[in-house]
C-alpha positions in Angstrom: -11.8 52.6 34.4 -12.9 54.5 37.7 -12.2 57.8 35.6 -14.3 56.4 32.5 -17.4 55.4 34.9 -17.2 59.0 36.8 -17.4 60.6 33.7 -20.2 58.6 32.3 -22.2 59.0 35.7 -21.7 63.2 35.1 -22.6 62.7 31.6 -26.1 61.5 32.4 -26.6 63.8 35.2 -26.5 66.5 32.7 -28.4 64.8 30.3 -31.5 63.6 32.8 -30.7 66.6 34.7 -31.5 69.0 32.1 -35.2 67.7 32.0 -35.6 67.3 35.4 -34.2 70.6 36.8 -33.8 72.4 33.3 -31.1 73.6 31.4 -30.0 76.8 33.7 -29.6 74.9 36.8 -26.8 75.4 39.0 -25.6 72.1 39.0 -26.2 71.6 34.9 -24.4 74.5 34.4 -21.6 73.7 36.9 -21.0 70.5 35.2 -21.2 71.9 31.5 -18.6 74.5 32.8 -16.6 71.7 34.0 -16.2 70.3 30.3 -14.5 66.9 30.2 -12.6 67.6 33.4 -13.0 64.4 35.9 -10.5 65.4 38.7 -11.2 65.0 42.1 -12.0 68.6 43.1 -14.6 68.9 40.2 -16.3 65.6 41.5 -16.7 66.6 45.2 -18.6 70.3 44.1 -20.7 68.0 41.9 -21.1 65.9 44.7 -22.0 68.9 46.8 -24.8 69.8 44.6 -26.0 66.7 44.1 -26.3 66.5 47.9 -27.8 70.5 48.1 -30.9 69.4 46.5 -34.1 68.8 47.9 -34.2 65.2 48.9 -37.3 64.3 46.4 -35.6 66.1 43.9 -32.4 64.5 44.3 -34.1 61.2 44.6 -36.0 61.8 41.4 -32.7 62.9 39.5 -30.7 59.8 40.6 -33.4 57.0 40.0 -33.4 59.1 36.1 -29.6 58.9 35.8 -29.7 55.3 37.5 -32.1 54.2 34.6 -30.2 56.2 32.1 -26.8 54.4 32.7 -28.6 51.2 32.8 -30.1 51.4 29.3 -26.8 53.4 27.7 -25.3 50.5 25.6 -22.0 52.4 24.6 -21.2 52.8 28.2 -21.8 49.4 29.3 -19.9 47.9 26.3 -17.0 50.2 27.3 -16.9 48.4 30.5 -16.9 44.5 28.9 -13.2 43.0 29.0 -11.3 42.9 25.7 -13.7 45.4 24.3 -12.0 46.2 21.5 -13.6 50.1 20.9 -16.4 52.0 22.0 -18.9 50.9 19.9 -21.2 48.0 20.3 -21.1 45.2 17.4 
């Protein structure tokens, strides 16, 4: 489940990050280059890139990421116990 949650977080960073940082930003490019890889090295690189952002930009991005994740019903559904599929009823 941790890997799924990590993947959902990374997907949310890309989704809102394109609007806030721009599609060509190094952070977005790094995540897109990783594809579906969610290994420790990739996560560490993403965390370092997030930490390197200016504080105001990082705060804006993380606020938008958290909002995106709160409102993503498919991500919420997948975390429910006994959920039989990735699709909400």
